[in-house]
N, C-alpha and C positions, 0 to 999 in steps of 0.2 A: 504493501500499499504505500503510494506517495502522494503528498498533498503539497500543493504549493499555492502561493500566494504573491500577486504582483501588484505594483501600483500602475494607474491609469489615468485618464483625464477624469474619471470618475470618482478619485480619491486615492489615498496612500492604503497599499494592500487591500484595495477593494475588489480585486479580480481573484477568483480562485478556481482551483483546477484539482480533481482528485483522480488517480490513475490507480486502478486494482488489477493486479494480474490474477487469473484464477479458471474456473470452469463455470461458464454461465450459459443458462437455456434462455437465450436472446428471445426466441417466439414467445415464450410464457411471460417473460418479463415485459416486453412490449404490450402484450395483449392486457396484462393486468393494469399498467399504466395508462394505457389508452382508455380502458373501464373507468378509471377514477380519475379523469379529466385531463390527461397530457394530451399533446396534439402531436402528430407526425408529420416530418418534412423529409427533404433529402438535401444533402450537403456533398458534392463530390461524389456522386453515386453512393454515399453511404447513408442508409436510413438513420434518422436522428429523432429523439423525441424531445418536445419542449416541455418541460417538467414545471407545472404550475408550484407557486410557493404553498408552503404551510402557514396555517393561519399565525402561527407564532412567530414567523420570519417577517410578516408583512410590515410591522414597525421599524423594522432595521434594513430592509432592502425591497427594492422593487424590481430587481433583476430576474428575466426568466434563465433557467439553467437548460442547457443542454445535455441530453443523454445518449451516448454512443456505445454499442458493444461491438469490437471488431474481432471476428472470426470465433467468436463464443469464447476468446481466451483473455481478452483486455477489456475493462470498462473505463469509459472516459466520461466524465460529468464534471460541469463547471460553467461558468459564463460563456455566453455563445462566441465570443473573440478568442478565448484562450483554448476552446475545442476545436473552433476552426482553424486555429494556427498548429494545434496538434494533428488534427486531420491531413492539413497541408504536408506537415513532415512526414506522415506517414506514407502519403500518397507518392512521395518523391523519394521515400526509402532513405531519408537522412539519418546518418549516424546519431549517436548522442551527442549531445551540446559539449564541446570540447572544455568550457571553462567549467560546467558542472562536472565534469570526469575528474579534470585537475584538482578540483576542491574535494572532492570525495576521495581520491587517492590519497589525501593527507591523514586519512583516518585508517585505522586497521581493517583488512579486508573482512576480518570474522564478527564485525559487529551487529549486534540484533536489530539496532536503530539508529538513525542519524538525523541531524538537524543541521541546516546552513542558513545563515542569516548573511545577507550581503545588502547593506543601505548606509547613508550617510550617518555619521555617529550621532547627531542630534535627533535623527528620525529612530535610529537602533534604541536611543537611550528614551524616548517617549514610549515607543511601541513595546519594548520590555518592562516599562513602568519602574526603572532601575532605583528611583528614589524611595521605593518602597520595598526594597529588597533588603536583605543584610549589606551592611556598608561595604563588606569585604567583596561581594559581587559587583557592586557600583565600581570599586576602586579597580578590580579586576578588568573590567569592560570599559573603562572610561576611554573615550577617544576611539573605541573600537568601530570598524568599518565592514568587519568581515569575521565570522565566527563559525567554526565548524566544530561539531560534537558528536561524538560516537559511544555508544553503551553497549558493553558486552555482558548480559546478566548471567548470573551463577552464584555458586556460594561465596566467589569472590568476585564482586562487580568490577568490570574495568571501564574506565573513562578515559576515552581518547579526546584530545582538544587541541585546536589552532585558533589562534587569535591574531588578527592582524590590525594594527593600529594607522591611524592617518596621520600621526605625527612622528611615525618612526620610533626610534629609541632615544627620542629627545631628553636630555639628563638622565639617562639610564632608567627610564621609565619601564622597560620591559623586565628589567631585575628586579625593580620594585614590586611589579606586578607578580613574579615568581615567588618573591617573599611573602606577598599576601595569599597566595594559593596554598602556599606550604603552612601558613599559619590557619588558613581556614579548614585544614583538615589534622586536626591533633595527631600525634604519633600514637599508633596502634600496631602492636607486635606483629600482625600480619600483613600491613598495610605497607605499599610501596609508591613512591613517587618519583618520576623523572621528568625535568623541565629543561628544555634548551631554546636558545634563540636562532630561529632559522631565518636566512634572510633578511632583508632590510624591514624592520617594522613589524616582524612576525614572531610570536612566541608559540612554542608546540610542545606537547607533552602528552603525557598519560599517568595514570594513578589506578591503584588496585585498593579496593577497601572491601571488608566483609560485607555480605549482603544484609544483615541487619544494621549495621552503621550506615550503608547506602541508603536504606528505606528509612532510618530516622532522619537522615539529611534531607531526602525529598519531602518527608512530610512537612518539615520546619518550612522549607523552601514553597510548599504548596499553600500552607497556612498563611505565609506572608502574602503571596501573590493572591489568594482568595480575598482576603482583605483590602488588597489593592484594587480588585476588579470591583467589589462592592462599593468601593469609595467613588469610582469613575461611574458607576452607574447610578448612583444617587446624585452626583454631580450632574450628569445627562438629564436627570428628571427634573 
């Protein structure tokens, strides 16, 4: 499952795309969708569904979404512009985006999940609501314009990360971030941490922590971010 969000003239990160690889019964999925109010059309010889909004979504967006299933193996769902772009690449048999592959290659190939964020520092700070996160995370991501994070789950969780900063290693800033990362994860007999500066303005590393410790850290982070989401929702109302 891959989810992507991109900015367009409709707003920052307002365009969304979902790609799912698997086995799909396209005929029955389309039939059920049409019976529930979706409409059918065609784009570049591929049948598409225009999926109506759920009631809960109508206050946050007015975008129609397209749904396409390619050869019963790949489901594509998102705003029409991004789905159309995906279908154009599929029709031309284009390879995967070179920049995306380069970013993924910075992570270990056996990660179970990965996230990539690339945007101007001010936008990244606002999007992640860093002011509401633990101070250590705000320090680590200060002036960052690209972040790659990969996680390998297990009894020992491994976290791979790569952070690029727009200001480079100004006044030893990267080494300061490295110290902050180390301080954020107190020494534990079974934990390991390795950090190094790679190329201009990039910090790269990995850490392993016991599953229980990793779950506790995620719980603290989620609690912090849940409070942040609640505050922003109240502000919008």
